[in-house]
N, C-alpha and C positions, 0 to 999 in steps of 0.2 A: 314835730318840725323834724324836714327833712335834713341827714344829713350825710356829708363824705368826710372818708377818712384821707391823711394828708396825702396816702399814698396813691390813693385813686384818683387825687385832685393832681399828683405830680405825671400821673398816666393822662389826664384829658389834658394840660398842659403840651405833654409830648406829641400828644396826636391831634394839636391846632384847634381844639375842639372849639365852638361859638360859643361864649358864655364871657359874664360881667363878672371880676375882682373885684372884692369891695373891703376894704381893710380900715375896722372901723378903733382900733388904736391912736395914741395919741404921737403928734405930730414928728417926735424926737425918736420913739417907738419906730415909727413907718422909718425916719432916715438913717437909724442904726442899721434896721434889715427888714426887708421886704419883698417878697415873692411879684411883684408888679403890678396889685390892688390900688385901684383908684383911693384917695385916704377921704376920708371925712371920720372924724372922732365922734364917737357914740355921742357926746353933749349937742352935737350939729347933726345930727339923722334926720331930725323931722322935720328941720329948717330947710334943709339940702334933697330932703327926697324926690323931687324933681329934676335930680343928678343920675339917678336910677333906672333903669332901665326894665320894663313890668312885661317885655318882649321875649326877652329869653332868659336862662338860668341866671342867675346871681348868686356866686359864692360867696359867703361873708364870714369874715375871719379876724381874730385877734390873738393876743399872744398865749390865752389858754381855751378859749372858747366858749368863757360866760359873756364876754360883753357883745362877743358877738348873737348869742342867743337874746338877751335883751333887746338888741337893733332888731333882730327878726321879732319877734314879738309887738315892739312899738310899732316898727311898718306895718305888720300885719292886723294891729288892732287899728289905726289910723287911716290906712290906706289902703287896707284890701288887697297887698301883695299875696300872692299866688306863686312866684317864681324862686324862693328865697332858702338857700341851703345852708347851713352851718356847717362850718371846716371842725369838724370834732375833736377835741382836745385844741385846737389853735394851730397858731406857728411851731410852737413847742415840739411838736412833732414832727416836723422838717428834716429831713435828711438830705442830704448831697450824695 
């Protein structure tokens, strides 16, 4: 599974790179703090997979990096996604 660090993601955001951010946390977590990703909670990921692009990198994140790994595994197994990148350690590693 491809991984990216919070620092690497912050650099990509600052440089305006073209990728899709996917937040697989719960709505309340997303509302409390988010980094601009589209919210699709883990329990809805299969049902809403059509909303996730396959033609550009997708960086998947959660709080600690576990749910995002599960989401990536499910999407890769069911839909053959090959463009998913996990935010290692989740956004708990996010610094300003």
